[in-house]
PQR file with spaces between the fields and no chain letter, atoms N, CA, C, O and H, PARSE charges and radii, in Angstrom:
ATOM       1  N    MET     1     -16.330    3.165  -19.317 -0.4000 1.5000
ATOM       2  CA   MET     1     -16.649    3.177  -17.899 -0.0000 2.0000
ATOM       3  C    MET     1     -15.492    2.514  -17.141  0.5500 1.7000
ATOM       4  O    MET     1     -15.003    3.054  -16.149 -0.5500 1.4000
ATOM       5  N    GLU     2     -15.072    1.374  -17.604 -0.4000 1.5000
ATOM       6  CA   GLU     2     -13.982    0.585  -16.915 -0.0000 2.0000
ATOM       7  C    GLU     2     -12.652    1.358  -17.062  0.5500 1.7000
ATOM       8  O    GLU     2     -11.821    1.316  -16.155 -0.5500 1.4000
ATOM       9  H    GLU     2     -15.469    0.936  -18.410  0.4000 1.0000
ATOM      10  N    GLU     3     -12.442    2.061  -18.191 -0.4000 1.5000
ATOM      11  CA   GLU     3     -11.227    2.784  -18.362 -0.0000 2.0000
ATOM      12  C    GLU     3     -11.177    3.972  -17.425  0.5500 1.7000
ATOM      13  O    GLU     3     -10.093    4.298  -16.941 -0.5500 1.4000
ATOM      14  H    GLU     3     -13.117    2.095  -18.928  0.4000 1.0000
ATOM      15  N    ALA     4     -12.279    4.636  -17.142 -0.4000 1.5000
ATOM      16  CA   ALA     4     -12.311    5.786  -16.277 -0.0000 2.0000
ATOM      17  C    ALA     4     -12.027    5.248  -14.854  0.5500 1.7000
ATOM      18  O    ALA     4     -11.290    5.876  -14.093 -0.5500 1.4000
ATOM      19  H    ALA     4     -13.160    4.372  -17.535  0.4000 1.0000
ATOM      20  N    ARG     5     -12.609    4.093  -14.499 -0.4000 1.5000
ATOM      21  CA   ARG     5     -12.387    3.569  -13.192 -0.0000 2.0000
ATOM      22  C    ARG     5     -10.892    3.150  -13.049  0.5500 1.7000
ATOM      23  O    ARG     5     -10.311    3.383  -11.989 -0.5500 1.4000
ATOM      24  H    ARG     5     -13.208    3.582  -15.116  0.4000 1.0000
ATOM      25  N    SER     6     -10.310    2.595  -13.990 -0.4000 1.5000
ATOM      26  CA   SER     6      -8.882    2.137  -14.012 -0.0000 2.0000
ATOM      27  C    SER     6      -8.043    3.393  -13.932  0.5500 1.7000
ATOM      28  O    SER     6      -7.054    3.385  -13.199 -0.5500 1.4000
ATOM      29  H    SER     6     -10.782    2.406  -14.851  0.4000 1.0000
ATOM      30  N    ALA     7      -8.357    4.466  -14.624 -0.4000 1.5000
ATOM      31  CA   ALA     7      -7.523    5.703  -14.584 -0.0000 2.0000
ATOM      32  C    ALA     7      -7.599    6.336  -13.176  0.5500 1.7000
ATOM      33  O    ALA     7      -6.598    6.776  -12.612 -0.5500 1.4000
ATOM      34  H    ALA     7      -9.160    4.472  -15.219  0.4000 1.0000
ATOM      35  N    ALA     8      -8.870    6.361  -12.625 -0.4000 1.5000
ATOM      36  CA   ALA     8      -8.996    6.865  -11.285 -0.0000 2.0000
ATOM      37  C    ALA     8      -8.246    6.088  -10.247  0.5500 1.7000
ATOM      38  O    ALA     8      -7.649    6.661   -9.336 -0.5500 1.4000
ATOM      39  H    ALA     8      -9.683    6.004  -13.084  0.4000 1.0000
ATOM      40  N    SER     9      -8.273    4.750  -10.384 -0.4000 1.5000
ATOM      41  CA   SER     9      -7.569    3.885   -9.441 -0.0000 2.0000
ATOM      42  C    SER     9      -6.084    4.139   -9.642  0.5500 1.7000
ATOM      43  O    SER     9      -5.390    4.244   -8.630 -0.5500 1.4000
ATOM      44  H    SER     9      -8.758    4.285  -11.125  0.4000 1.0000
ATOM      45  N    GLN    10      -5.534    4.246  -10.818 -0.4000 1.5000
ATOM      46  CA   GLN    10      -4.141    4.595  -10.996 -0.0000 2.0000
ATOM      47  C    GLN    10      -3.742    5.902  -10.454  0.5500 1.7000
ATOM      48  O    GLN    10      -2.669    6.044   -9.867 -0.5500 1.4000
ATOM      49  H    GLN    10      -6.097    4.160  -11.640  0.4000 1.0000
ATOM      50  N    GLU    11      -4.595    6.877  -10.640 -0.4000 1.5000
ATOM      51  CA   GLU    11      -4.291    8.221  -10.072 -0.0000 2.0000
ATOM      52  C    GLU    11      -4.284    8.161   -8.551  0.5500 1.7000
ATOM      53  O    GLU    11      -3.441    8.805   -7.926 -0.5500 1.4000
ATOM      54  H    GLU    11      -5.467    6.761  -11.116  0.4000 1.0000
ATOM      55  N    SER    12      -5.197    7.408   -7.930 -0.4000 1.5000
ATOM      56  CA   SER    12      -5.233    7.305   -6.481 -0.0000 2.0000
ATOM      57  C    SER    12      -3.892    6.598   -5.963  0.5500 1.7000
ATOM      58  O    SER    12      -3.327    6.981   -4.939 -0.5500 1.4000
ATOM      59  H    SER    12      -5.882    6.884   -8.438  0.4000 1.0000
ATOM      60  N    LEU    13      -3.454    5.599   -6.702 -0.4000 1.5000
ATOM      61  CA   LEU    13      -2.282    4.856   -6.317 -0.0000 2.0000
ATOM      62  C    LEU    13      -1.103    5.800   -6.415  0.5500 1.7000
ATOM      63  O    LEU    13      -0.259    5.800   -5.519 -0.5500 1.4000
ATOM      64  H    LEU    13      -3.913    5.288   -7.534  0.4000 1.0000
ATOM      65  N    ASP    14      -0.997    6.655   -7.526 -0.4000 1.5000
ATOM      66  CA   ASP    14       0.046    7.578   -7.712 -0.0000 2.0000
ATOM      67  C    ASP    14       0.106    8.584   -6.575  0.5500 1.7000
ATOM      68  O    ASP    14       1.194    8.895   -6.089 -0.5500 1.4000
ATOM      69  H    ASP    14      -1.682    6.655   -8.254  0.4000 1.0000
ATOM      70  N    ILE    15      -1.011    9.090   -6.148 -0.4000 1.5000
ATOM      71  CA   ILE    15      -1.079   10.048   -4.987 -0.0000 2.0000
ATOM      72  C    ILE    15      -0.633    9.294   -3.756  0.5500 1.7000
ATOM      73  O    ILE    15       0.176    9.813   -2.987 -0.5500 1.4000
ATOM      74  H    ILE    15      -1.894    8.838   -6.542  0.4000 1.0000
ATOM      75  N    LEU    16      -1.141    8.063   -3.534 -0.4000 1.5000
ATOM      76  CA   LEU    16      -0.715    7.329   -2.348 -0.0000 2.0000
ATOM      77  C    LEU    16       0.819    7.114   -2.329  0.5500 1.7000
ATOM      78  O    LEU    16       1.489    7.232   -1.303 -0.5500 1.4000
ATOM      79  H    LEU    16      -1.799    7.641   -4.158  0.4000 1.0000
ATOM      80  N    HIS    17       1.300    6.805   -3.488 -0.4000 1.5000
ATOM      81  CA   HIS    17       2.773    6.550   -3.566 -0.0000 2.0000
ATOM      82  C    HIS    17       3.522    7.801   -3.299  0.5500 1.7000
ATOM      83  O    HIS    17       4.531    7.763   -2.595 -0.5500 1.4000
ATOM      84  H    HIS    17       0.755    6.709   -4.322  0.4000 1.0000
ATOM      85  N    ASP    18       3.090    8.910   -3.819 -0.4000 1.5000
ATOM      86  CA   ASP    18       3.767   10.247   -3.551 -0.0000 2.0000
ATOM      87  C    ASP    18       3.700   10.517   -2.042  0.5500 1.7000
ATOM      88  O    ASP    18       4.694   10.937   -1.451 -0.5500 1.4000
ATOM      89  H    ASP    18       2.271    8.940   -4.392  0.4000 1.0000
ATOM      90  N    MET    19       2.599   10.293   -1.444 -0.4000 1.5000
ATOM      91  CA   MET    19       2.514   10.475    0.075 -0.0000 2.0000
ATOM      92  C    MET    19       3.484    9.587    0.759  0.5500 1.7000
ATOM      93  O    MET    19       4.210   10.020    1.654 -0.5500 1.4000
ATOM      94  H    MET    19       1.791    9.951   -1.924  0.4000 1.0000
ATOM      95  N    SER    20       3.514    8.327    0.349 -0.4000 1.5000
ATOM      96  CA   SER    20       4.319    7.335    0.940 -0.0000 2.0000
ATOM      97  C    SER    20       5.816    7.766    0.891  0.5500 1.7000
ATOM      98  O    SER    20       6.565    7.603    1.854 -0.5500 1.4000
ATOM      99  H    SER    20       2.925    7.975   -0.378  0.4000 1.0000
ATOM     100  N    LYS    21       6.197    8.312   -0.262 -0.4000 1.5000
ATOM     101  CA   LYS    21       7.578    8.794   -0.406 -0.0000 2.0000
ATOM     102  C    LYS    21       7.849    9.945    0.510  0.5500 1.7000
ATOM     103  O    LYS    21       8.921   10.002    1.112 -0.5500 1.4000
ATOM     104  H    LYS    21       5.588    8.444   -1.044  0.4000 1.0000
ATOM     105  N    LEU    22       6.914   10.882    0.647 -0.4000 1.5000
ATOM     106  CA   LEU    22       7.048   12.082    1.486 -0.0000 2.0000
ATOM     107  C    LEU    22       7.231   11.648    2.948  0.5500 1.7000
ATOM     108  O    LEU    22       7.942   12.287    3.724 -0.5500 1.4000
ATOM     109  H    LEU    22       6.043   10.836    0.158  0.4000 1.0000
ATOM     110  N    LEU    23       6.559   10.536    3.293 -0.4000 1.5000
ATOM     111  CA   LEU    23       6.618   10.034    4.724 -0.0000 2.0000
ATOM     112  C    LEU    23       7.714    9.016    4.879  0.5500 1.7000
ATOM     113  O    LEU    23       7.882    8.439    5.954 -0.5500 1.4000
ATOM     114  H    LEU    23       5.981   10.017    2.663  0.4000 1.0000
ATOM     115  N    ASN    24       8.434    8.795    3.863 -0.4000 1.5000
ATOM     116  CA   ASN    24       9.548    7.847    3.966 -0.0000 2.0000
ATOM     117  C    ASN    24       9.149    6.439    4.487  0.5500 1.7000
ATOM     118  O    ASN    24       9.832    5.870    5.339 -0.5500 1.4000
ATOM     119  H    ASN    24       8.298    9.264    2.990  0.4000 1.0000
ATOM     120  N    THR    25       8.080    5.917    3.979 -0.4000 1.5000
ATOM     121  CA   THR    25       7.585    4.628    4.362 -0.0000 2.0000
ATOM     122  C    THR    25       8.443    3.473    3.906  0.5500 1.7000
ATOM     123  O    THR    25       8.525    2.423    4.544 -0.5500 1.4000
ATOM     124  H    THR    25       7.525    6.379    3.286  0.4000 1.0000
ATOM     125  N    GLY    26       9.073    3.708    2.787 -0.4000 1.5000
ATOM     126  CA   GLY    26       9.933    2.639    2.167 -0.0000 2.0000
ATOM     127  C    GLY    26       9.143    1.664    1.386  0.5500 1.7000
ATOM     128  O    GLY    26       9.711    0.704    0.865 -0.5500 1.4000
ATOM     129  H    GLY    26       9.007    4.561    2.268  0.4000 1.0000
ATOM     130  N    LEU    27       7.823    1.856    1.268 -0.4000 1.5000
ATOM     131  CA   LEU    27       7.018    0.926    0.485 -0.0000 2.0000
ATOM     132  C    LEU    27       7.005    1.290   -1.007  0.5500 1.7000
ATOM     133  O    LEU    27       6.800    2.428   -1.430 -0.5500 1.4000
ATOM     134  H    LEU    27       7.362    2.636    1.692  0.4000 1.0000
ATOM     135  N    SER    28       7.241    0.221   -1.747 -0.4000 1.5000
ATOM     136  CA   SER    28       7.146    0.415   -3.263 -0.0000 2.0000
ATOM     137  C    SER    28       5.683    0.613   -3.700  0.5500 1.7000
ATOM     138  O    SER    28       4.734    0.442   -2.935 -0.5500 1.4000
ATOM     139  H    SER    28       7.407   -0.703   -1.403  0.4000 1.0000
ATOM     140  N    ARG    29       5.575    0.981   -4.970 -0.4000 1.5000
ATOM     141  CA   ARG    29       4.219    1.067   -5.548 -0.0000 2.0000
ATOM     142  C    ARG    29       3.518   -0.227   -5.507  0.5500 1.7000
ATOM     143  O    ARG    29       2.322   -0.250   -5.216 -0.5500 1.4000
ATOM     144  H    ARG    29       6.347    1.120   -5.592  0.4000 1.0000
ATOM     145  N    GLU    30       4.198   -1.357   -5.789 -0.4000 1.5000
ATOM     146  CA   GLU    30       3.538   -2.696   -5.723 -0.0000 2.0000
ATOM     147  C    GLU    30       3.181   -3.137   -4.282  0.5500 1.7000
ATOM     148  O    GLU    30       2.183   -3.830   -4.086 -0.5500 1.4000
ATOM     149  H    GLU    30       5.170   -1.338   -6.026  0.4000 1.0000
ATOM     150  N    GLN    31       3.972   -2.749   -3.297 -0.4000 1.5000
ATOM     151  CA   GLN    31       3.660   -3.101   -1.916 -0.0000 2.0000
ATOM     152  C    GLN    31       2.496   -2.301   -1.504  0.5500 1.7000
ATOM     153  O    GLN    31       1.639   -2.826   -0.794 -0.5500 1.4000
ATOM     154  H    GLN    31       4.783   -2.185   -3.456  0.4000 1.0000
ATOM     155  N    LEU    32       2.378   -0.982   -1.917 -0.4000 1.5000
ATOM     156  CA   LEU    32       1.256   -0.213   -1.585 -0.0000 2.0000
ATOM     157  C    LEU    32      -0.008   -0.785   -2.224  0.5500 1.7000
ATOM     158  O    LEU    32      -1.070   -0.848   -1.605 -0.5500 1.4000
ATOM     159  H    LEU    32       3.074   -0.555   -2.494  0.4000 1.0000
ATOM     160  N    ARG    33       0.142   -1.199   -3.486 -0.4000 1.5000
ATOM     161  CA   ARG    33      -1.035   -1.787   -4.165 -0.0000 2.0000
ATOM     162  C    ARG    33      -1.533   -3.011   -3.463  0.5500 1.7000
ATOM     163  O    ARG    33      -2.740   -3.232   -3.366 -0.5500 1.4000
ATOM     164  H    ARG    33       1.005   -1.147   -3.989  0.4000 1.0000
ATOM     165  N    ALA    34      -0.586   -3.840   -2.952 -0.4000 1.5000
ATOM     166  CA   ALA    34      -0.991   -5.039   -2.188 -0.0000 2.0000
ATOM     167  C    ALA    34      -1.730   -4.652   -0.936  0.5500 1.7000
ATOM     168  O    ALA    34      -2.761   -5.244   -0.617 -0.5500 1.4000
ATOM     169  H    ALA    34       0.395   -3.660   -3.031  0.4000 1.0000
ATOM     170  N    CYS    35      -1.226   -3.671   -0.218 -0.4000 1.5000
ATOM     171  CA   CYS    35      -1.878   -3.206    0.993 -0.0000 2.0000
ATOM     172  C    CYS    35      -3.310   -2.647    0.681  0.5500 1.7000
ATOM     173  O    CYS    35      -4.248   -2.956    1.415 -0.5500 1.4000
ATOM     174  H    CYS    35      -0.388   -3.190   -0.477  0.4000 1.0000
ATOM     175  N    VAL    36      -3.475   -1.869   -0.347 -0.4000 1.5000
ATOM     176  CA   VAL    36      -4.747   -1.373   -0.740 -0.0000 2.0000
ATOM     177  C    VAL    36      -5.713   -2.530   -1.078  0.5500 1.7000
ATOM     178  O    VAL    36      -6.891   -2.520   -0.720 -0.5500 1.4000
ATOM     179  H    VAL    36      -2.712   -1.618   -0.944  0.4000 1.0000
ATOM     180  N    GLU    37      -5.159   -3.506   -1.772 -0.4000 1.5000
ATOM     181  CA   GLU    37      -6.052   -4.660   -2.137 -0.0000 2.0000
ATOM     182  C    GLU    37      -6.476   -5.409   -0.930  0.5500 1.7000
ATOM     183  O    GLU    37      -7.619   -5.861   -0.863 -0.5500 1.4000
ATOM     184  H    GLU    37      -4.202   -3.514   -2.063  0.4000 1.0000
ATOM     185  N    LEU    38      -5.618   -5.563    0.029 -0.4000 1.5000
ATOM     186  CA   LEU    38      -6.001   -6.272    1.257 -0.0000 2.0000
ATOM     187  C    LEU    38      -7.060   -5.485    2.024  0.5500 1.7000
ATOM     188  O    LEU    38      -8.004   -6.059    2.568 -0.5500 1.4000
ATOM     189  H    LEU    38      -4.689   -5.196   -0.025  0.4000 1.0000
ATOM     190  N    ILE    39      -6.892   -4.176    2.059 -0.4000 1.5000
ATOM     191  CA   ILE    39      -7.870   -3.375    2.754 -0.0000 2.0000
ATOM     192  C    ILE    39      -9.242   -3.395    2.038  0.5500 1.7000
ATOM     193  O    ILE    39     -10.294   -3.514    2.665 -0.5500 1.4000
ATOM     194  H    ILE    39      -6.125   -3.710    1.617  0.4000 1.0000
ATOM     195  N    GLU    40      -9.179   -3.274    0.710 -0.4000 1.5000
ATOM     196  CA   GLU    40     -10.394   -3.318   -0.094 -0.0000 2.0000
ATOM     197  C    GLU    40     -11.120   -4.615   -0.002  0.5500 1.7000
ATOM     198  O    GLU    40     -12.331   -4.667   -0.214 -0.5500 1.4000
ATOM     199  H    GLU    40      -8.324   -3.177    0.200  0.4000 1.0000
ATOM     200  N    SER    41     -10.376   -5.722    0.324 -0.4000 1.5000
ATOM     201  CA   SER    41     -11.013   -7.022    0.430 -0.0000 2.0000
ATOM     202  C    SER    41     -11.555   -7.274    1.844  0.5500 1.7000
ATOM     203  O    SER    41     -12.143   -8.321    2.112 -0.5500 1.4000
ATOM     204  H    SER    41      -9.392   -5.680    0.496  0.4000 1.0000
ATOM     205  N    GLY    42     -11.349   -6.291    2.752 -0.4000 1.5000
ATOM     206  CA   GLY    42     -11.950   -6.417    4.036 -0.0000 2.0000
ATOM     207  C    GLY    42     -10.971   -6.581    5.220  0.5500 1.7000
ATOM     208  O    GLY    42     -11.428   -6.620    6.363 -0.5500 1.4000
ATOM     209  H    GLY    42     -10.871   -5.440    2.534  0.4000 1.0000
ATOM     210  N    VAL    43      -9.706   -6.676    5.005 -0.4000 1.5000
ATOM     211  CA   VAL    43      -8.709   -6.667    6.001 -0.0000 2.0000
ATOM     212  C    VAL    43      -8.608   -5.324    6.642  0.5500 1.7000
ATOM     213  O    VAL    43      -8.565   -4.309    5.947 -0.5500 1.4000
ATOM     214  H    VAL    43      -9.335   -6.645    4.077  0.4000 1.0000
ATOM     215  N    SER    44      -8.568   -5.285    7.949 -0.4000 1.5000
ATOM     216  CA   SER    44      -8.445   -3.931    8.614 -0.0000 2.0000
ATOM     217  C    SER    44      -7.184   -3.309    8.286  0.5500 1.7000
ATOM     218  O    SER    44      -6.187   -3.999    8.071 -0.5500 1.4000
ATOM     219  H    SER    44      -8.603   -6.109    8.514  0.4000 1.0000
ATOM     220  N    ALA    45      -7.166   -1.964    8.229 -0.4000 1.5000
ATOM     221  CA   ALA    45      -6.003   -1.224    8.036 -0.0000 2.0000
ATOM     222  C    ALA    45      -4.945   -1.407    9.116  0.5500 1.7000
ATOM     223  O    ALA    45      -3.741   -1.397    8.858 -0.5500 1.4000
ATOM     224  H    ALA    45      -7.976   -1.404    8.403  0.4000 1.0000
ATOM     225  N    GLU    46      -5.452   -1.576   10.346 -0.4000 1.5000
ATOM     226  CA   GLU    46      -4.556   -1.786   11.484 -0.0000 2.0000
ATOM     227  C    GLU    46      -3.864   -3.161   11.321  0.5500 1.7000
ATOM     228  O    GLU    46      -2.689   -3.299   11.660 -0.5500 1.4000
ATOM     229  H    GLU    46      -6.430   -1.584   10.555  0.4000 1.0000
ATOM     230  N    ALA    47      -4.553   -4.132   10.827 -0.4000 1.5000
ATOM     231  CA   ALA    47      -3.942   -5.454   10.614 -0.0000 2.0000
ATOM     232  C    ALA    47      -2.880   -5.398    9.542  0.5500 1.7000
ATOM     233  O    ALA    47      -1.806   -5.986    9.675 -0.5500 1.4000
ATOM     234  H    ALA    47      -5.508   -4.020   10.551  0.4000 1.0000
ATOM     235  N    VAL    48      -3.198   -4.668    8.453 -0.4000 1.5000
ATOM     236  CA   VAL    48      -2.202   -4.582    7.388 -0.0000 2.0000
ATOM     237  C    VAL    48      -0.977   -3.783    7.910  0.5500 1.7000
ATOM     238  O    VAL    48       0.149   -4.132    7.555 -0.5500 1.4000
ATOM     239  H    VAL    48      -4.070   -4.190    8.345  0.4000 1.0000
ATOM     240  N    ALA    49      -1.142   -2.791    8.687 -0.4000 1.5000
ATOM     241  CA   ALA    49      -0.020   -2.024    9.254 -0.0000 2.0000
ATOM     242  C    ALA    49       0.816   -2.964   10.176  0.5500 1.7000
ATOM     243  O    ALA    49       2.045   -2.956   10.104 -0.5500 1.4000
ATOM     244  H    ALA    49      -2.057   -2.508    8.975  0.4000 1.0000
ATOM     245  N    ALA    50       0.189   -3.720   10.987 -0.4000 1.5000
ATOM     246  CA   ALA    50       0.847   -4.714   11.805 -0.0000 2.0000
ATOM     247  C    ALA    50       1.673   -5.701   11.029  0.5500 1.7000
ATOM     248  O    ALA    50       2.816   -5.993   11.381 -0.5500 1.4000
ATOM     249  H    ALA    50      -0.809   -3.726   11.046  0.4000 1.0000
ATOM     250  N    ILE    51       1.080   -6.221    9.956 -0.4000 1.5000
ATOM     251  CA   ILE    51       1.800   -7.127    9.121 -0.0000 2.0000
ATOM     252  C    ILE    51       3.028   -6.499    8.460  0.5500 1.7000
ATOM     253  O    ILE    51       4.084   -7.129    8.402 -0.5500 1.4000
ATOM     254  H    ILE    51       0.151   -5.984    9.670  0.4000 1.0000
ATOM     255  N    VAL    52       2.906   -5.292    7.972 -0.4000 1.5000
ATOM     256  CA   VAL    52       4.055   -4.588    7.395 -0.0000 2.0000
ATOM     257  C    VAL    52       5.101   -4.378    8.475  0.5500 1.7000
ATOM     258  O    VAL    52       6.289   -4.575    8.220 -0.5500 1.4000
ATOM     259  H    VAL    52       2.049   -4.780    8.020  0.4000 1.0000
ATOM     260  N    GLU    53       4.703   -3.993    9.643 -0.4000 1.5000
ATOM     261  CA   GLU    53       5.653   -3.755   10.743 -0.0000 2.0000
ATOM     262  C    GLU    53       6.416   -5.057   11.107  0.5500 1.7000
ATOM     263  O    GLU    53       7.635   -5.068   11.278 -0.5500 1.4000
ATOM     264  H    GLU    53       3.738   -3.833    9.850  0.4000 1.0000
ATOM     265  N    ASN    54       5.651   -6.116   11.211 -0.4000 1.5000
ATOM     266  CA   ASN    54       6.304   -7.402   11.513 -0.0000 2.0000
ATOM     267  C    ASN    54       7.244   -7.918   10.464  0.5500 1.7000
ATOM     268  O    ASN    54       8.304   -8.464   10.770 -0.5500 1.4000
ATOM     269  H    ASN    54       4.660   -6.107   11.072  0.4000 1.0000
ATOM     270  N    LEU    55       6.837   -7.737    9.182 -0.4000 1.5000
ATOM     271  CA   LEU    55       7.657   -8.135    8.074 -0.0000 2.0000
ATOM     272  C    LEU    55       9.010   -7.298    8.121  0.5500 1.7000
ATOM     273  O    LEU    55      10.099   -7.827    7.901 -0.5500 1.4000
ATOM     274  H    LEU    55       5.976   -7.294    8.933  0.4000 1.0000
ATOM     275  N    ARG    56       8.870   -6.079    8.398 -0.4000 1.5000
ATOM     276  CA   ARG    56      10.130   -5.212    8.488 -0.0000 2.0000
ATOM     277  C    ARG    56      11.059   -5.709    9.568  0.5500 1.7000
ATOM     278  O    ARG    56      12.270   -5.817    9.373 -0.5500 1.4000
ATOM     279  H    ARG    56       7.985   -5.650    8.578  0.4000 1.0000
ATOM     280  N    LYS    57      10.459   -6.016   10.736 -0.4000 1.5000
ATOM     281  CA   LYS    57      11.235   -6.480   11.816 -0.0000 2.0000
ATOM     282  C    LYS    57      11.993   -7.770   11.511  0.5500 1.7000
ATOM     283  O    LYS    57      13.171   -7.934   11.827 -0.5500 1.4000
ATOM     284  H    LYS    57       9.476   -5.928   10.894  0.4000 1.0000
ATOM     285  N    GLU    58      11.256   -8.662   10.886 -0.4000 1.5000
ATOM     286  CA   GLU    58      11.827   -9.962   10.459 -0.0000 2.0000
ATOM     287  C    GLU    58      12.930   -9.752    9.453  0.5500 1.7000
ATOM     288  O    GLU    58      13.976  -10.392    9.554 -0.5500 1.4000
ATOM     289  H    GLU    58      10.299   -8.529   10.628  0.4000 1.0000
ATOM     290  N    ALA    59      12.737   -8.882    8.488 -0.4000 1.5000
ATOM     291  CA   ALA    59      13.741   -8.551    7.471 -0.0000 2.0000
ATOM     292  C    ALA    59      14.987   -7.965    8.034  0.5500 1.7000
ATOM     293  O    ALA    59      16.094   -8.236    7.569 -0.5500 1.4000
ATOM     294  H    ALA    59      11.887   -8.362    8.406  0.4000 1.0000
ATOM     295  N    ALA    60      14.790   -7.116    9.093 -0.4000 1.5000
ATOM     296  CA   ALA    60      15.934   -6.519    9.715 -0.0000 2.0000
ATOM     297  C    ALA    60      16.829   -7.517   10.514  0.5500 1.7000
ATOM     298  O    ALA    60      18.011   -7.260   10.744 -0.5500 1.4000
ATOM     299  H    ALA    60      13.891   -6.895    9.470  0.4000 1.0000
ATOM     300  N    LYS    61      16.242   -8.628   10.915 -0.4000 1.5000
ATOM     301  CA   LYS    61      16.910   -9.628   11.605 -0.0000 2.0000
ATOM     302  C    LYS    61      17.881  -10.390   10.702  0.5500 1.7000
ATOM     303  O    LYS    61      18.848  -10.965   11.203 -0.5500 1.4000
ATOM     304  H    LYS    61      15.282   -8.838   10.728  0.4000 1.0000
ATOM     305  N    HIS    62      17.659  -10.410    9.421 -0.4000 1.5000
ATOM     306  CA   HIS    62      18.417  -11.242    8.493 -0.0000 2.0000
ATOM     307  C    HIS    62      19.324  -10.435    7.670  0.5500 1.7000
ATOM     308  O    HIS    62      20.043  -10.977    6.830 -0.5500 1.4000
ATOM     309  H    HIS    62      16.874   -9.943    9.014  0.4000 1.0000
């Protein structure tokens, strides 16, 4: 049962990563995984998007 859940989770992340590449988000698989984990833990998707945007702006300054 756990293996099936893990395989489904990996497949979902693979699809999400493919979509991310098509949309040129620049997010790595690990960054996407972190975003998904935040959302699954109850953080709003809008808040995660705002965090990513702010981090990118800060990185561009340096």
